[in-house]
DRENDO-1510 file (C-alpha; in Angstrom, 1 decimal, always signed):
<recs>
REC; n; res; u; v; w
REC; 1; MET; +1.9; +25.3; -15.3 .
REC; 2; THR; +3.2; +25.3; -11.7 .
REC; 3; ILE; +5.7; +28.1; -10.9 .
REC; 4; LEU; +7.8; +27.5; -7.8 .
REC; 5; ASP; +9.1; +30.3; -5.6 .
REC; 6; LYS; +12.8; +30.5; -4.7 .
REC; 7; LEU; +12.4; +28.7; -1.4 .
REC; 8; GLU; +10.4; +25.8; -3.0 .
REC; 9; GLN; +13.1; +25.5; -5.7 .
REC; 10; GLU; +15.7; +25.2; -2.9 .
REC; 11; TYR; +13.7; +22.6; -1.0 .
REC; 12; LEU; +13.0; +20.6; -4.2 .
REC; 13; LEU; +16.7; +20.6; -5.3 .
REC; 14; ARG; +17.8; +19.6; -1.8 .
REC; 15; THR; +15.2; +16.8; -1.7 .
REC; 16; ILE; +16.3; +15.4; -5.2 .
REC; 17; GLU; +20.0; +15.6; -4.3 .
REC; 18; SER; +19.5; +13.7; -1.1 .
REC; 19; GLY; +17.1; +11.2; -2.6 .
REC; 20; VAL; +19.7; +9.7; -5.0 .
REC; 21; GLY; +20.9; +6.3; -3.8 .
REC; 22; LEU; +18.4; +5.5; -1.1 .
REC; 23; THR; +18.8; +1.8; -0.3 .
REC; 24; GLU; +17.6; +1.2; +3.3 .
REC; 25; ARG; +14.3; +1.8; +5.2 .
REC; 26; ARG; +16.0; +4.2; +7.6 .
REC; 27; GLN; +17.4; +6.2; +4.8 .
REC; 28; LEU; +14.0; +6.4; +3.1 .
REC; 29; PHE; +12.4; +7.5; +6.4 .
REC; 30; LEU; +15.0; +10.2; +7.1 .
REC; 31; TRP; +14.8; +11.5; +3.6 .
REC; 32; THR; +11.0; +12.0; +3.9 .
REC; 33; GLN; +11.5; +13.9; +7.2 .
REC; 34; GLY; +13.9; +16.5; +5.8 .
REC; 35; ALA; +13.2; +19.0; +3.0 .
REC; 36; PHE; +10.6; +16.6; +1.7 .
REC; 37; GLN; +8.3; +17.6; +4.6 .
REC; 38; ALA; +8.5; +21.2; +3.6 .
REC; 39; LEU; +7.0; +20.3; +0.2 .
REC; 40; LEU; +4.8; +17.4; +1.3 .
REC; 41; PRO; +4.0; +17.7; +5.0 .
REC; 42; HIS; +2.5; +14.4; +6.4 .
REC; 43; GLU; +2.4; +12.2; +9.5 .
REC; 44; ILE; +2.3; +8.8; +7.8 .
REC; 45; MET; +3.5; +7.5; +4.5 .
REC; 46; LEU; +2.3; +4.1; +3.3 .
REC; 47; CYS; +4.8; +2.6; +0.7 .
REC; 48; VAL; +3.1; -0.2; -1.2 .
REC; 49; THR; +4.5; -2.6; -3.8 .
REC; 50; LEU; +2.1; -4.3; -6.2 .
REC; 51; ASP; +2.5; -7.7; -7.8 .
REC; 52; GLY; +2.0; -8.5; -11.5 .
REC; 53; THR; -1.8; -8.5; -11.1 .
REC; 54; GLY; -1.9; -5.1; -9.5 .
REC; 55; ALA; -2.7; -6.5; -6.0 .
REC; 56; VAL; -0.9; -5.4; -2.8 .
REC; 57; ASP; +2.2; -7.4; -2.3 .
REC; 58; HIS; +4.0; -5.6; +0.5 .
REC; 59; VAL; +3.5; -2.5; +2.7 .
REC; 60; GLU; +6.0; -0.4; +4.5 .
REC; 61; CYS; +4.7; +2.2; +7.0 .
REC; 62; LEU; +6.9; +5.3; +7.6 .
REC; 63; HIS; +5.5; +7.3; +10.5 .
REC; 64; ARG; +6.5; +10.3; +12.6 .
REC; 65; ALA; +3.3; +9.9; +14.6 .
REC; 66; VAL; +3.2; +7.4; +17.5 .
REC; 67; LEU; +1.4; +4.3; +16.4 .
REC; 68; ASP; +0.5; +1.2; +18.5 .
REC; 69; ARG; +0.7; -2.3; +17.1 .
REC; 70; ALA; -3.0; -2.5; +16.3 .
REC; 71; ALA; -3.1; +0.8; +14.5 .
REC; 72; LEU; +0.0; -0.2; +12.4 .
REC; 73; ALA; -1.5; -3.5; +11.5 .
REC; 74; GLN; -4.7; -1.9; +10.4 .
REC; 75; LEU; -2.9; +0.6; +8.2 .
REC; 76; LYS; -1.0; -2.2; +6.5 .
REC; 77; ALA; -3.8; -4.8; +6.2 .
REC; 78; ASP; -6.9; -2.6; +5.6 .
REC; 79; VAL; -6.1; +1.0; +4.9 .
REC; 80; ALA; -3.3; +0.5; +2.3 .
REC; 81; PRO; -5.2; -1.9; +0.1 .
REC; 82; ALA; -8.3; +0.4; +0.3 .
REC; 83; LEU; -6.3; +3.5; -0.7 .
REC; 84; VAL; -4.7; +1.6; -3.6 .
REC; 85; THR; -8.1; +0.5; -4.8 .
REC; 86; ARG; -9.3; +4.1; -4.7 .
REC; 87; TRP; -6.2; +5.3; -6.7 .
REC; 88; GLN; -6.7; +2.5; -9.3 .
REC; 89; ALA; -10.3; +3.5; -9.6 .
REC; 90; GLU; -9.1; +7.0; -10.6 .
REC; 91; ARG; -7.1; +5.5; -13.5 .
REC; 92; ALA; -3.8; +5.6; -11.6 .
REC; 93; MET; -3.8; +9.4; -11.5 .
REC; 94; PRO; -2.8; +11.4; -8.4 .
REC; 95; THR; -5.7; +11.1; -6.0 .
REC; 96; VAL; -6.8; +13.4; -3.1 .
REC; 97; ILE; -8.8; +11.5; -0.5 .
REC; 98; ASN; -10.9; +13.3; +2.2 .
REC; 99; ALA; -11.9; +12.1; +5.7 .
REC; 100; ASN; -15.5; +11.1; +4.6 .
REC; 101; ASP; -14.0; +8.5; +2.2 .
REC; 102; ILE; -14.4; +5.0; +3.5 .
REC; 103; ALA; -10.8; +4.2; +2.7 .
REC; 104; LEU; -9.6; +6.9; +5.1 .
REC; 105; ARG; -12.4; +7.0; +7.7 .
REC; 106; ALA; -10.9; +4.5; +10.1 .
REC; 107; THR; -7.6; +6.4; +10.5 .
REC; 108; GLY; -9.2; +9.5; +12.0 .
REC; 109; MET; -7.1; +11.6; +9.6 .
REC; 110; ASP; -8.6; +14.4; +7.4 .
REC; 111; HIS; -6.7; +14.2; +4.2 .
REC; 112; ALA; -4.5; +11.8; +2.1 .
REC; 113; LEU; -2.7; +12.1; -1.2 .
REC; 114; VAL; -2.1; +8.9; -3.2 .
REC; 115; HIS; +0.0; +8.3; -6.3 .
REC; 116; GLY; +2.1; +5.5; -7.8 .
REC; 117; SER; +4.2; +4.2; -10.6 .
REC; 118; ALA; +2.0; +1.2; -11.7 .
REC; 119; GLN; -0.2; +0.9; -14.7 .
REC; 120; GLN; -3.7; -0.6; -14.3 .
REC; 121; GLY; -3.4; -4.3; -13.3 .
REC; 122; ALA; +0.4; -4.3; -13.4 .
REC; 123; ALA; +3.3; -4.4; -10.9 .
REC; 124; GLY; +4.7; -1.2; -9.5 .
REC; 125; THR; +4.6; +1.0; -6.4 .
REC; 126; VAL; +2.0; +3.2; -4.7 .
REC; 127; PHE; +2.6; +5.9; -2.0 .
REC; 128; ALA; -0.1; +7.3; +0.3 .
REC; 129; LEU; +0.6; +10.4; +2.4 .
REC; 130; LEU; -1.7; +10.6; +5.4 .
REC; 131; GLY; -2.2; +13.2; +8.0 .
REC; 132; MET; -1.5; +16.2; +5.8 .
REC; 133; PRO; -2.3; +19.5; +7.7 .
REC; 134; SER; -4.6; +20.8; +4.9 .
REC; 135; ARG; -6.4; +19.4; +1.9 .
REC; 136; PRO; -3.7; +18.6; -0.8 .
REC; 137; ASP; -3.8; +21.1; -3.6 .
REC; 138; ALA; -2.3; +21.2; -7.1 .
REC; 139; ARG; +1.1; +22.1; -5.8 .
REC; 140; HIS; +1.2; +19.0; -3.5 .
REC; 141; VAL; +0.2; +16.9; -6.5 .
REC; 142; TYR; +2.9; +18.4; -8.6 .
REC; 143; PHE; +5.6; +17.8; -5.9 .
REC; 144; LEU; +4.6; +14.2; -5.5 .
REC; 145; GLN; +4.7; +13.6; -9.3 .
REC; 146; LEU; +8.2; +15.1; -9.4 .
REC; 147; LEU; +9.5; +13.0; -6.4 .
REC; 148; LEU; +7.7; +9.8; -7.3 .
REC; 149; PRO; +10.7; +8.3; -9.1 .
REC; 150; TYR; +12.9; +8.7; -6.0 .
REC; 151; LEU; +10.3; +7.1; -3.8 .
REC; 152; HIS; +9.8; +4.3; -6.3 .
REC; 153; LEU; +13.5; +3.4; -6.6 .
REC; 154; GLY; +14.1; +3.9; -2.8 .
REC; 155; LEU; +11.3; +1.4; -2.0 .
REC; 156; LEU; +12.4; -1.2; -4.6 .
REC; 157; ARG; +16.0; -1.1; -3.3 .
REC; 158; MET; +14.9; -1.8; +0.3 .
REC; 159; PRO; +16.0; -5.3; +1.5 .
REC; 160; VAL; +12.6; -6.0; +3.0 .
REC; 161; ALA; +10.6; -5.2; -0.1 .
REC; 162; ALA; +13.1; -7.2; -2.2 .
REC; 163; SER; +12.9; -10.2; +0.0 .
REC; 164; ALA; +9.1; -10.0; -0.1 .
REC; 165; ARG; +9.1; -10.0; -3.9 .
REC; 166; GLN; +11.6; -12.9; -4.0 .
REC; 167; GLY; +9.3; -15.0; -1.8 .
REC; 168; ALA; +6.2; -14.2; -3.7 .
REC; 169; ASP; +6.6; -17.2; -6.0 .
REC; 170; SER; +7.9; -19.7; -3.4 .
REC; 171; ALA; +5.9; -22.8; -2.6 .
REC; 172; PRO; +3.6; -22.6; +0.5 .
REC; 173; ALA; +4.4; -24.5; +3.6 .
REC; 174; ARG; +1.7; -27.1; +2.7 .
REC; 175; PRO; -0.9; -27.5; +0.0 .
REC; 176; LEU; -4.0; -25.5; +0.6 .
REC; 177; SER; -7.1; -27.6; +1.2 .
REC; 178; GLY; -10.0; -27.7; -1.3 .
REC; 179; ARG; -12.2; -25.7; +1.2 .
REC; 180; GLU; -9.5; -23.1; +1.8 .
REC; 181; LEU; -9.1; -22.6; -2.0 .
REC; 182; ALA; -12.9; -22.4; -2.4 .
REC; 183; VAL; -13.0; -19.6; +0.2 .
REC; 184; LEU; -10.1; -17.7; -1.4 .
REC; 185; ASP; -11.6; -18.1; -4.8 .
REC; 186; ARG; -14.8; -16.4; -3.6 .
REC; 187; ILE; -12.8; -13.7; -1.7 .
REC; 188; ARG; -11.0; -13.0; -5.0 .
REC; 189; ALA; -14.4; -12.4; -6.6 .
REC; 190; GLY; -15.1; -9.7; -4.0 .
REC; 191; HIS; -17.5; -11.5; -1.7 .
REC; 192; SER; -17.6; -10.8; +2.1 .
REC; 193; ASN; -17.1; -13.5; +4.7 .
REC; 194; GLU; -20.8; -13.7; +5.3 .
REC; 195; GLU; -21.5; -14.1; +1.5 .
REC; 196; VAL; -18.9; -16.8; +1.3 .
REC; 197; ALA; -20.4; -18.6; +4.3 .
REC; 198; ARG; -23.9; -18.6; +2.6 .
REC; 199; GLN; -22.5; -19.9; -0.7 .
REC; 200; LEU; -20.6; -22.7; +1.0 .
REC; 201; GLY; -23.2; -23.6; +3.6 .
REC; 202; ILE; -20.9; -22.9; +6.5 .
REC; 203; SER; -20.6; -20.2; +9.3 .
REC; 204; ALA; -18.9; -16.9; +8.9 .
REC; 205; LEU; -16.6; -17.9; +11.8 .
REC; 206; THR; -15.6; -21.0; +9.9 .
REC; 207; VAL; -14.8; -18.9; +6.8 .
REC; 208; LYS; -12.6; -16.6; +9.0 .
REC; 209; ASN; -10.8; -19.7; +10.4 .
REC; 210; HIS; -10.1; -21.0; +6.9 .
REC; 211; LEU; -8.7; -17.6; +6.0 .
REC; 212; GLN; -6.5; -17.4; +9.1 .
REC; 213; ARG; -5.1; -20.8; +8.3 .
REC; 214; SER; -4.5; -19.9; +4.7 .
REC; 215; TYR; -2.6; -16.7; +5.8 .
REC; 216; ARG; -0.2; -18.8; +7.9 .
REC; 217; VAL; +0.4; -21.3; +5.1 .
REC; 218; LEU; +1.0; -18.6; +2.5 .
REC; 219; GLY; +3.0; -16.3; +4.8 .
REC; 220; VAL; +0.7; -13.3; +4.3 .
REC; 221; ALA; -1.2; -10.9; +6.6 .
REC; 222; ASN; -4.4; -10.1; +4.7 .
REC; 223; ARG; -6.9; -11.3; +2.1 .
REC; 224; ALA; -5.6; -9.2; -0.7 .
REC; 225; HIS; -2.1; -10.5; -0.2 .
REC; 226; ALA; -3.4; -14.1; +0.1 .
REC; 227; VAL; -5.3; -13.8; -3.2 .
REC; 228; ALA; -2.2; -12.3; -4.9 .
REC; 229; ARG; +0.0; -15.1; -3.6 .
REC; 230; CYS; -2.5; -17.7; -4.9 .
REC; 231; MET; -2.6; -16.0; -8.3 .
REC; 232; ALA; +1.2; -15.9; -8.5 .
REC; 233; LEU; +1.3; -19.6; -7.6 .
REC; 234; ARG; -1.5; -20.4; -10.1 .
REC; 235; LEU; -3.6; -22.0; -7.4 .
REC; 236; LEU; -6.8; -20.1; -8.4 .
</recs>
């Protein structure tokens, strides 16, 4: 049982009271920079919505650290899906991730704490707190569990997340070619570009080009989202 001191109780009550009714990205960001920081200090929060298969559907990045465009794109396209996979591998329980973990290594940050609302292989939300000043302990885990419902509702109410979910089942700009679908089907099975190239008798660069064209057609930014869209559209 976690016993809170008087100051922690005050911070928690203040965070809960101010977390009711979050509906916009700016509101969610400001909320996480107030008393929330006293309980769960962090530099970056990745807010991830999962589709009906448990795959990454949309990523919001709330950050107090200065990030360039390339770093932001990497966090959304690579780091967020990797952290979600690690969390899912831990049976959707609060997960502490250290710098030596491959999912976090590219960020240059020492610690992360990940937890979400989704069941295995189902729709929901996942939140990853990166750049915490020390290794997350049992108290941090407890605070995240308490505040998860407010994070979850705040993300689902955001217009950007809502529009992404509404567009998930819309038809692509054009039908995907047979070769594009063949590449995506093998990506879904977990194969790398080089493995797909060997299987289809083409170069890894050609595989990459097929993927880039598929992303544009599907309106997505990465392979996990592309596979999720194809699954939602019953193309694979």
